[in-house]
C-alpha positions in Angstrom: -0.2 0.0 -0.1 1.4 3.4 -1.0 1.6 5.8 1.6 -1.1 8.5 1.6 -1.4 11.2 -0.7 -2.4 14.5 0.1 -5.9 15.6 -1.0 -7.6 19.0 -1.3 -8.5 21.0 1.7 -11.8 19.5 3.5 -14.9 21.0 2.2 -16.3 21.0 5.4 -15.8 19.7 8.9 -16.4 15.9 8.6 -17.7 14.2 11.5 -15.9 9.5 13.4 -16.9 -9.1 22.9 -16.0 -11.4 23.0 -14.5 -12.6 19.5 -17.0 -13.1 16.5 -18.0 -16.5 16.5 -16.8 -19.4 14.2 -19.9 -18.8 11.6 -19.0 -15.3 11.6 -15.7 -15.8 10.4 -16.8 -17.8 7.5 -19.0 -15.0 6.5 -17.9 -11.5 5.4 -21.2 -11.0 3.5 -22.0 -7.2 4.0 -25.5 -5.8 4.3 -27.0 -2.3 4.6 -28.4 -3.3 8.5 -26.9 -6.3 10.1 -28.1 -7.2 13.4 -26.2 -9.2 15.9 -27.4 -11.6 18.5 -25.1 -12.5 21.0 -25.7 -15.7 23.1 -25.2 -15.4 26.9 -23.6 -18.0 28.8 -21.8 -19.6 25.8 -17.9 -19.8 25.1 -16.2 -17.0 23.1 -15.7 -18.9 19.8 -19.5 -19.9 20.1 -21.0 -16.6 20.2 -23.0 -15.6 17.2 -23.5 -12.4 15.2 -26.6 -13.2 12.9 -26.2 -11.2 9.5 -28.2 -11.0 6.4 -26.5 -12.6 3.8 -28.9 -11.5 0.7 -27.3 -8.3 0.1 -23.4 -7.6 -0.4 -22.5 -4.1 0.3 -19.5 -2.2 -1.1 -18.2 1.0 0.5 -15.8 2.1 -2.8 -13.4 5.1 -2.8 -13.1 6.4 -6.3 -9.8 8.7 -6.9 -8.0 9.8 -10.0 -4.2 9.3 -10.9 -3.3 12.4 -8.5 -5.2 10.7 -5.5 -8.1 13.4 -5.8 -11.6 12.0 -5.1 -13.8 11.8 -8.3 -17.3 13.2 -7.5 -20.5 12.9 -9.6 -20.2 9.3 -10.7 -23.5 7.4 -11.4 -24.7 4.3 -10.8 -23.8 3.4 -14.7 -20.5 4.3 -14.2 -19.8 1.2 -11.9 -19.5 -2.3 -12.7 -19.1 -5.3 -10.2 -17.5 -8.4 -10.5 -17.6 -11.4 -8.2 -15.3 -14.4 -9.3 -15.1 -12.7 -12.5 -18.7 -12.8 -13.3 -20.5 -9.2 -13.9 -23.1 -8.8 -11.0 -26.4 -6.7 -11.1 -26.4 -3.8 -9.0 -29.6 -3.3 -6.6 -28.4 -0.3 -4.4 -26.3 2.6 -5.3 -25.9 6.2 -3.6 -23.5 8.7 -2.8 -22.6 8.2 0.9 -23.4 11.1 3.1 -25.0 9.4 5.7 -23.2 9.0 9.1 -21.0 6.6 10.1 -20.0 4.8 13.3 -16.0 4.6 14.0 -14.2 2.6 16.4 -10.9 4.1 17.5 -8.4 1.6 18.9 -5.5 2.8 21.2 -2.5 0.6 21.6 -1.3 1.2 25.1 1.1 -1.9 25.3 4.3 -1.8 26.7 6.1 -1.7 23.3 4.0 1.8 23.0 5.8 3.2 26.0 6.9 7.2 25.2 4.0 6.8 22.3 0.9 6.5 24.2 0.8 10.4 24.2 1.2 10.8 20.4 -1.5 8.0 20.0 -4.0 10.2 22.4 -3.1 13.4 20.4 -3.9 11.4 17.0 -7.4 10.4 18.5 -8.1 14.2 19.4 -7.2 14.9 15.8 -9.4 12.6 14.5 -12.6 13.4 16.9 -12.2 17.2 15.8 -12.8 16.5 12.2 -15.9 14.4 12.3 -19.1 15.7 11.3 -22.1 16.4 13.5 -24.0 12.9 13.1 -20.9 10.7 13.2 -20.4 8.3 16.2 -17.2 7.2 17.6 -16.3 4.7 20.5 -12.9 4.7 21.8 -11.1 1.6 23.1 -7.6 0.8 24.4 -5.8 -2.2 24.2 -2.9 -4.0 26.0 -3.4 -7.4 27.6 -6.9 -6.7 27.4 -9.2 -4.7 25.6 -11.2 -2.3 27.5 -13.8 0.5 26.1 -13.2 3.9 27.2 -15.7 5.7 25.7 -19.0 4.3 24.5 -20.4 5.4 20.9 -21.7 8.9 20.9 -21.2 12.2 19.0 -18.8 13.4 21.7 -15.9 15.4 20.0 -13.5 15.3 23.2 -11.7 12.5 24.6 -13.1 11.3 28.5 -11.0 12.5 31.3 -10.3 8.2 31.5 -8.1 8.3 28.3 -5.9 10.9 29.9 -5.1 8.4 32.5 -3.9 5.7 30.1 -0.2 4.4 30.2 1.8 1.9 28.4 1.9 -1.4 30.1 1.4 -5.2 29.4 1.1 -7.3 26.3 -0.6 -6.9 23.0 -4.1 -8.3 22.0 -4.5 -6.3 18.8 -6.2 -8.9 17.2 -8.9 -9.3 19.8 -9.2 -5.4 19.9 -10.2 -5.5 16.3 -12.9 -8.6 17.0 -14.4 -6.8 19.9 -14.7 -3.3 17.7 -15.9 -5.5 15.2 -18.5 -7.4 17.2 -19.8 -3.8 18.9 -19.7 -2.3 15.2 -22.1 -5.2 14.3 -24.9 -4.1 16.2 -24.7 -0.1 15.2 -27.6 1.1 13.1 -24.9 3.1 10.6 -24.7 0.9 7.5 -21.4 2.6 7.2 -18.7 1.6 10.0 -14.8 1.9 10.4 -12.3 0.5 12.3 -9.3 3.1 13.1 -6.1 1.5 14.6 -3.2 3.4 16.1 -0.6 0.6 17.1 3.1 -0.4 16.4 1.3 -3.6 15.4 2.8 -6.4 17.0 0.5 -8.7 18.4 2.0 -10.5 21.6 -1.1 -12.4 23.1 -4.4 -12.3 21.2 -6.8 -15.6 21.3 -7.9 -14.6 17.7 -5.8 -14.7 14.7 -5.2 -12.1 12.2 -7.2 -13.9 10.0 -10.1 -14.2 12.4 -9.8 -10.6 13.4 -10.1 -9.7 9.5 -12.9 -11.8 8.9 -14.6 -10.3 12.0 -14.4 -6.5 10.6 -15.7 -7.6 7.0 -18.5 -9.4 8.5 -19.1 -6.1 10.3 -19.2 -4.0 7.0 -16.1 -2.1 8.7 -13.3 -0.5 6.7 -10.2 -0.6 8.5 -7.7 2.2 8.7 -4.3 1.3 10.2 -1.9 4.2 11.8 1.7 2.6 12.5 2.8 4.3 15.5 6.2 2.2 15.6 9.5 3.6 16.6 11.2 5.1 13.3 14.6 4.1 14.4 13.9 0.8 14.9 14.2 -1.8 11.7 14.1 -5.6 12.4 12.5 -8.5 11.1 9.8 -8.1 13.8 9.1 -4.3 13.0 8.7 -5.5 9.3 6.2 -8.3 10.5 4.4 -5.8 12.4 3.9 -3.3 9.9 2.7 -6.0 7.4 -0.1 -7.0 9.8 -1.0 -3.4 9.8 -0.8 -3.0 5.8 -2.9 -6.6 5.6 -5.9 -5.1 7.8 -6.2 -2.1 6.1 -5.5 -3.4 2.3 -7.6 -6.4 2.7 -10.7 -4.4 3.9 -10.3 -1.5 1.6 -8.8 1.1 4.1 -5.7 2.6 4.2 -2.4 2.2 6.0 -0.4 5.4 7.0 3.3 4.3 7.9 5.1 5.8 11.0 3.9 9.1 11.0 4.4 12.3 13.2 3.7 15.8 13.5 2.2 17.3 10.7 2.5 14.5 8.5 0.1 12.7 11.2 -2.2 15.7 11.3 -2.8 15.5 7.7 -2.6 11.9 7.5 -6.1 12.3 9.7 -7.7 14.8 7.7 -7.4 12.8 4.7 -8.7 9.8 6.5 -12.1 11.8 8.0 -12.2 13.3 4.1 -11.9 9.9 2.5 -14.8 8.7 4.8 -17.1 11.4 3.7 -16.5 10.6 0.1 -17.6 7.1 -0.7 -20.0 5.7 -2.6 -22.2 2.5 -1.5 -22.9 -0.1 -4.0 -25.2 -3.1 -3.1 -25.7 -6.4 -5.1 -27.4 -9.7 -4.7 -24.6 -12.5 -6.0 -25.7 -14.7 -8.9 -24.0 -17.5 -7.3 -26.4 -18.5 -4.3 -24.5 -21.8 -3.4 -23.4 -21.6 0.7 -20.1 -23.2 0.0 -17.9 -21.6 2.4 -15.5 -20.4 -0.4 -13.6 -17.1 -0.7 -15.3 -15.0 -3.3 -13.3 -12.4 -5.1 -14.9 -8.6 -5.7 -13.8 -6.3 -8.1 -15.2 -2.8 -8.7 -14.6 -1.1 -12.3 -15.3 2.3 -13.3 -16.4 3.2 -16.7 -13.8 6.3 -16.9 -10.2 4.6 -17.3 -8.4 7.1 -15.3 -10.2 6.5 -12.2 -9.4 4.1 -9.8 -12.0 2.1 -7.4 -11.0 0.8 -4.0 -13.1 -1.3 -2.1 -12.6 -4.6 0.0 -11.1 -7.4 -1.7 -14.0 -10.1 -1.1 -15.9 -12.2 1.2 -17.0 -15.8 2.3 -20.6 -17.1 2.2 -21.3 -19.6 5.2 -22.1 -23.0 4.8 -25.5 -23.8 5.9 
């Protein structure tokens, strides 16, 4: 994933538990209004999120060769292919409706000295959100904790200012928890924003399980690499790779080791992107519930326009 390109100035102020079940891991079909049905008293791996699997929903970012957002596209400008076969669009909108965002702050021991920077980045993100967008804030180290409930608040709770680096890192578990909570939200557009050095040392969930949980919740993942710029090691490269994987496969963006002005601009660009997306929906021609990974590709009639969205999904077996 290439570093973020600088986009035009914002035209307006833009407002941002358990692990998902085994069934949901096989499901990445997204819909406009998913519902969640946790089952009390069961183990974490047995919890079930109920998802309507009749409609595939894609949030699409359209940009030109300069990285600028392309406006004014119509339904006829888009074509969607699943496993190489064109699908008929049943839903289309220029997305200006509110979105729900889950902001994940890494406060593990490896983030010592950078928690304040991550907190400042979180504040920057909240300040840029639109009036009706909602955000929840989570911290994670050896466990995941929700610091702020989903709300339209544009300030971090005082509790967030008491966070300090400690413990191991459960990044994957944090993604699963956020995806689980987002799946219960009424907003059809959902986002997970990760501020972390990417090094997972203790999660019960795998990276694949975390990604599947996000896809099942219709969540696009944006990752901000908070790793120390001065450290270059196999571990650091693997951690950066994990963050890139989350962003690339979900249709989001990866921001490499930012700081200062670079970090501020990155957050402005993320908020702007979330406010400049198209939403496409289709019911797949292939109705077989075989659990296979299905590749999704979006093409735009204008050859100079690049369309970015998630790369596919799995339809669960009956």
